[in-house]
N, C-alpha and C positions, 0 to 999 in steps of 0.2 A: 281855497286850497293854495298854500304858499308854494312858491317856486323853490325847488331845491337845486342848488348849484352843484353840478357834478365836478368832482375833483379827480383829475387823472393821476393815478399813482404810478410812478415810474417803475418799470420792471426790467432792469437792465439784464441783458443776456450774459451768459457766462463768458462767452468769447466776444471781445470788443469788435465793433464794426470795422470793416476793412482790415481785418487781421491778416489777410493774405499778403498785404504789402510788405510786412516784415519777412515773410517767407521768400518772396521774389527778390526783394532788395538785398537780403543776406546772401542768397545764392549768387546773384550777379556780382556783388562786391567780392565775395570769396573767390569766384572764378577769375576775375581780372587780377586780383592780388596774387593768386597762385601762379598764373602764367608769367607775370612780370618777374617774380622772384624765384622761379623754379631752379635755376642753377645753384643758388645759395642753399636751397633745400637739399640738393644732392650732396654738396660739400659737407653740410651739417650732419647728415646721416652717416657719412663715411667717417667723419672725425669722432662721432659718438661711438662708433663700433670698434670693438677690440680687434677685429680682423685687420685693421689698418694701422695699428699703433706700434707694432713691434718689427717694422720692416724699414730698413735704412734706405732702400731704393725701391723704385716702383717695380712691382712684380706680380705675377699671378699666383694666387693662393688657392689651394684645393680645399673646398668646403663640402666635399661629398656630393658633387653634382653641380655645384655653383662655384664659379670662378670670380674672384674679386681682385681688384688692383690695389696693392698696398701703397700707402702714401708715406713720404718721408716725415719723420717725427723728430724735432729738435727742441731742446728746452728754450724757453723765452718768455717774455712778459706779454702783456695785452697787445702792445703794438706789433710784436712778432706774430701773434695770432691772426691779426688782420693781413699781414704780409703773407703768411702761410696760406690763408684763404685764397689770395690772388694767385699764388703759385699752383695750388691744387686745381683751381679753375683752368689755368693755363695747361697743366699736365693732362687733365681730362680731355680738354679740347684737342691736344696734340696726339695723345696716346689712344684715345677711344673714339674720336670724331666729335664734331659739334653737337650731333644728336644726343650724345651721352649727357650733355649738360641739362637735358630735359628728360632724363631717364626717370621713369616712374610718374611722368606728368599725366599719363592716361588715368591710372588709378587715383592719382592725386585729385584730378578734376572730378572723377567719379565719387571721391570721398568728400572733397571740399564743398562742392555744390550742395549736396544734401546736408552735410554737417553744418555749414553756415546757415543754410535755410532753416534747419531744425533749431539751431541755437538762437538765431535772431528771432525766429517766430516764437519760440518758447519763452525767451527772455522778454521780448517786446510786449507780448500779450500777457505774460505771467506777472510782470510788475504791475500792470494795470489791474489785473484780477485780484492780486494780493492786496494792493492799495485799496481797492474798492470794498473788498470783503472784510479786511482786518484793520484798516488804518484810515477809515473815513474818507477814502478817495485821495489821500495825500501820499506822495512818494517821499521816501527818506532812505537813508543808508541801509537800514535793516530790510526794507522792501527790496532794494536793489540787490543786496547780498543774497537773500533767500531766492529770488528769481534767478539770479546767475548760477547759484549752486544747483538748483533743479535743472536748469537748462544744460549745464555741463554734464550732469549724470546721464540725462536722457540722450544727449548727443554722443557721449563716449560709448555708451552701450550699443547704440544703433550703428555706429560707423567703425568700430574697432576692427572687424574683419578686413575692411578696405585698407586701413593703415598697415596691417600686417603684410598684405600683398605689396603695397607700395614700398615698404621698407625692404622687403626681400629683393624686389626688382632693382632698387638703388644699390644694393650690395652685390650686384652682378656686373662684371665687366663684359659687355656684350658687343665689343667692336666687330667681331666676326660672327655674331649670333643674331641673325635677322629675326629669328623666332621670338627673341626676347625684346620685342619692340611694341610700344603702345598697348592697345587693348588685347592684341593677339598674345603678347607676352604675359599679360595679366591673366588671361584664361589658362595658359600653360602653368603659370605659378599657382593658380587656384587648384588645379587638378593635382599638382605636385604636393601641395600642403595637405589636401584632403587625403591623398593616397598614403603619405608618410606619417601624418600626425593626426588625422581625423578632424572632426568638427572643432575639437578643443584647440587645435592649432591656430584657428582664426581668432581666438580670444586671448592669445599671448599678449602680455603687456597691459591687459585690462585693469589690473590692480593699480599699475602706475598711471594709467589714464584717469582712474578715479582720484588718485593723488593729485593729478594735474588739474582737477576741477578747481583747485585753489587758485591756479593761475588765471583761469577765466573769470572766477569770482572777483579776484583782486582787480583784474583789468576792467571789468564792467563798473565796479564801484568807483574806481579812480576816474574812469572816463566820464561817468555821470557828474562827479564832483568837479573835475576840471572843465567840463562843458558849462557848468553853472558859473564857474569863475570867469570864463571867457564870454559869458552871455552878453557882456557889455559891448562886444564887438558887433553884435547884430544891429543892423540898420546903419552901420558906418561904412557900408560898401561891401561888395561881394568879396573882394580880395582879403580884407581884414577878417571878415566873417569866416571864410573858408580856411584861412591860415590858422585861426583859433581852433577850428575843428580838427584840422590835420595835426596841429601840435598836441591837442588833447589826446587824440587817438594814439599817436606815436609815443608820447610820454607815458601814457597808461600801460601800453604794451611793454615798453622798455623796463619799467619798474617791476611789473608783474613777472617778467621773464627773469630778471636778475634774482628775484626772491625765490622762485620756484624751479629754476632750470634743472637741478639734478634729476628731477623725475623724468626729464626728456632722455637723459643718458640711460637711466635704468630701463625705461620703456624700450629704447632701441636695442639694448642688450638682450632683453627678454624676447624680442622678436627676431633675433638673429637665427639663421639656419644652423643646424648641427654641423660640427666639423668632424669628419671621419666617423659619423654616426654617434658622436658624443654631444649631448646638450650640456653646455657649461653653466648656463644661467636658468634656474628653474623657479625662482620665486622672488618676490619683491625684497624681503629682508635678506635672503641669501645673496641676491645680486648686489645689494648695497654693501654688505659686509665683505664680499669677495672683491669687489672693485676697489674698495678702500684698502684692503689688505694687500692686494697685488700691485696696485697702481697709485695709491695715495688718494686723499680726498680731493686733490686738485683735478684729478681725472673726471670728477663729477661735473666739471665745467668744460669738458672737451667739446669743441665745435661751437662754443659760445659766440665767438666773433662772427662766424658765418651765420649763425642763427639770428643774431641781432641785425645783421645786414639784410636778412630776409624778412623777419617778422615786423620790424619797425615800419619800413615803407609799405609792407603788406597791410598792416593795420591802418595806416594812413589812407591807402587807396580803398580798402574795403569799407571803412567807416564813412569815408566821404561819399562813396557811391550809395551806401545804405541811407545815409541822411538825405542825400540829394533826391533819391527816389521817393522817400517818405514826404519830403517837402513838395516835390513836384506833383505828387498825387493828391495833395490837399487843395 
């Protein structure tokens, strides 16, 4: 009787081993980045909102239960936008208190941590699954693009209610309103939205969020490509290696933002509270047409400077922590 050699046939599981690392690393990276750049997020939200654009001086605007501080608006180029960002940071600090620079940070963290965890988990594991199942285990641009798009749709759907609450909180001038602080203010805002707008109110701006999936897709694809281009820095010392990684993350985010930024403005407008009971922005196309008709196409880039000052370092911090945890865990 001849010996028959048993051959073990690999049976890879659907979810890659140690997939949880992507979830943890993404959440920690997102948390650290959000805390560091929170003041710029407040400025960006206010510059995107129409509630702040037609007031020559700082003042309180009645929005039917929510008061917001108007910001000075003057014509100028890109350099002026960066100067304006600094002035707005100063005015918020003086007029509303230093705490106002971190307004909405509670719901931001509540949103960022699961959003980044979901996004990095879905993308990090998704690209491996797609490559193994459909591309003989090899990653390429199409694999990265598909995984990033799926991750963006899942993340946007799951976390949209949190971003609605965060946006509403950032549009409230709460210098004397202790109730509108941190998670306590978040709970009050949740009840207010539910009472006035119902469940649908938490999904305002979702269409613009889906449009914004293109930003995350472009960012991931560019990051993967730039990371390969800087792969030669690996083994040349920790400083060069990490600088290559930081540069890849920052550059990918910058390019993706410049290409897709108008969806940010449209999404903020859709999430604005009603003014004297009137909802001005009701849909994606309606908002786009109305903004261009009333304010010009240039307004679709309102708050871009503050946004870039926030998201570029945010991406660098987030991706470096993400990559660091993945490498440390190996």
